[in-house]
C-alpha positions in Angstrom: 7.9 -29.4 -5.5 9.1 -25.6 -6.0 5.5 -24.8 -7.4 3.8 -26.6 -4.4 5.9 -24.7 -2.2 5.6 -21.5 -3.5 1.7 -22.0 -3.5 1.8 -22.9 0.3 4.0 -19.8 0.7 1.5 -17.6 -1.0 -1.6 -19.3 0.8 0.0 -18.6 4.4 1.1 -15.0 3.6 -2.7 -14.0 2.4 -3.9 -15.9 5.3 -1.7 -14.1 7.6 -2.2 -10.7 6.0 -6.0 -11.2 6.8 -5.1 -12.3 10.5 -2.7 -9.5 11.2 -5.2 -6.9 9.5 -8.0 -8.3 11.8 -6.1 -8.7 15.0 -2.8 -7.2 15.1 0.7 -8.8 15.4 0.2 -9.6 19.2 -3.3 -11.2 18.8 -2.7 -13.3 15.9 -2.1 -16.9 16.4 0.1 -19.4 13.9 -2.5 -22.0 14.5 -5.4 -19.7 13.4 -3.4 -18.5 10.2 -2.6 -22.1 9.3 -6.3 -23.1 9.6 -7.1 -20.0 7.4 -4.5 -21.2 4.9 -5.5 -24.9 4.8 -2.0 -26.2 5.8 -0.9 -28.1 9.0 0.6 -25.4 11.7 4.1 -26.8 11.3 4.1 -25.5 7.9 3.9 -22.0 8.9 7.2 -22.7 10.8 8.8 -24.7 7.9 8.2 -21.9 5.5 8.5 -18.9 7.5 10.6 -20.1 11.1 8.6 -17.6 13.3 5.3 -15.6 13.7 8.0 -12.4 13.5 9.6 -13.4 10.3 5.8 -14.1 8.7 4.7 -10.8 9.8 7.7 -9.2 8.1 7.1 -11.0 4.9 3.4 -9.8 4.9 5.0 -6.1 5.5 7.6 -6.8 2.7 4.9 -8.0 0.2 3.2 -4.4 0.3 6.7 -2.6 0.2 7.8 -3.6 -2.6 4.6 -2.3 -4.7 4.9 1.1 -2.6 8.4 1.6 -3.7 7.4 0.6 -7.4 4.6 2.8 -7.6 7.0 5.8 -7.5 8.6 4.9 -10.6 7.2 7.5 -12.8 8.6 10.1 -10.7 11.4 12.0 -12.2 12.2 15.7 -12.5 11.9 15.7 -16.3 8.6 13.8 -16.5 5.5 15.5 -17.3 3.7 16.0 -14.0 0.0 15.3 -15.1 1.3 11.7 -16.7 3.5 11.2 -13.4 0.9 12.3 -10.8 -2.0 9.9 -12.9 0.2 7.1 -12.9 1.2 7.3 -9.2 -2.6 7.8 -8.1 -3.3 4.6 -10.5 -0.8 2.6 -8.7 -1.9 3.3 -5.4 -5.2 2.5 -6.1 -4.4 -0.7 -7.4 -2.2 -1.7 -4.5 -5.6 -0.9 -2.1 -7.4 -3.2 -4.6 -5.1 -5.8 -4.7 -3.4 -6.1 -1.5 -6.0 -4.4 0.9 -5.1 -6.7 4.1 -1.2 -6.2 3.6 -2.2 -2.7 3.2 -3.9 -2.4 6.5 -0.8 -4.3 8.2 1.4 -1.6 6.9 -0.8 1.2 8.3 -1.0 -0.2 11.6 2.7 -0.7 11.2 3.2 2.9 10.7 0.8 4.0 13.0 2.8 2.1 16.0 6.1 3.6 14.9 7.3 0.9 12.4 8.8 -1.5 15.1 9.1 -4.3 12.8 10.6 -2.4 9.8 14.0 -2.6 9.5 16.2 0.3 9.2 16.9 -0.1 5.6 13.2 -0.4 5.0 12.4 2.8 6.6 15.2 4.7 4.8 14.0 3.3 1.5 10.2 4.3 2.2 11.5 7.9 3.5 14.1 8.4 0.3 11.4 7.5 -2.0 9.0 10.1 -0.5 11.6 12.5 -0.3 12.6 11.9 -4.2 8.8 12.4 -5.0 8.6 15.5 -2.9 11.7 17.1 -4.7 10.2 16.1 -8.1 7.1 18.0 -6.9 8.9 20.8 -5.8 10.9 21.3 -9.0 8.0 21.4 -11.1 6.7 23.9 -9.0 9.9 26.1 -9.2 9.3 25.7 -13.1 6.0 26.8 -13.0 4.5 23.6 -14.2 2.2 23.0 -11.5 0.7 25.5 -8.8 2.8 26.6 -5.7 1.1 24.1 -3.4 3.0 22.7 -0.3 4.5 19.3 -2.1 4.6 17.5 1.4 0.9 17.9 1.9 0.1 16.9 -1.6 2.0 13.6 -1.1 -0.1 13.4 2.0 -3.1 13.8 0.5 -2.7 11.3 -2.4 -1.5 8.7 0.3 -4.6 9.4 2.4 -7.1 9.5 -0.8 -5.9 6.2 -2.5 -5.2 4.0 0.8 -8.6 4.8 2.4 -9.9 2.2 -0.3 -8.0 -0.5 1.7 -7.6 0.9 5.5 -11.4 1.8 5.9 -13.2 -0.7 3.4 -15.7 -1.4 5.9 -16.8 2.2 5.9 -16.8 2.3 2.3 -19.0 -0.9 2.2 -21.4 0.3 4.6 -22.0 3.5 2.4 -22.1 2.2 -0.7 -24.1 -0.8 0.2 -21.6 -3.1 -1.5 -19.8 -5.9 0.2 -16.9 -5.6 -2.2 -16.1 -3.0 -4.6 -15.9 -4.0 -8.3 -13.2 -3.1 -11.0 -15.5 0.0 -12.0 -15.7 1.5 -8.6 -11.9 1.4 -8.5 -11.7 2.9 -11.7 -14.1 5.6 -10.8 -12.3 6.3 -7.6 -8.8 6.4 -9.6 -10.5 9.0 -12.2 -12.2 11.4 -9.2 -8.5 11.3 -7.4 -6.8 12.3 -10.7 -9.4 14.8 -11.4 -9.1 16.6 -8.1 -5.2 16.3 -8.2 -4.7 17.6 -11.4 -7.2 20.4 -11.4 -5.8 21.4 -7.9 -2.3 21.6 -9.4 -3.2 23.5 -12.4 -0.6 26.2 -12.7 -2.4 29.5 -11.4 
């Protein structure tokens, strides 16, 4: 029973991610989510109680990987290894959780109305920690004296675009869906640009 329950929850979460990414929170209907998941509508309420809770679960599904992506960041780490690992993790999030990534991006663009104060603080604390590490590397002369905030913003933009702007990428590449080799090429390209740009003067 537990495996069936988990399977149904995952089907609903994936369907909800797609619906929320496509239509936004207000316009999405639980009946459409249930139909996409292939489960009866009451199952959505059985597992998640409300559309609001389901939306928060979708956000939670992307917040945890975002936080885990920063695990390599520490002041004593080797900058090239840390930045490369972070970029790779962020690209994998865009590859594996594209719809949840879009939902998260929309949530942030609208002022994060559905995120709890603790979630916002966790995300902000993570960003501050990463930026502090970069500043320490700059002060030690390990990387170039660039603005650490804008380095972080640039990495976010470069990696998240593969989820948030997938329609444009598909239109330009002519591919309905990027392959693993495309994501690897993106990873290597971004790593090269960042590491070359961060090389000490």
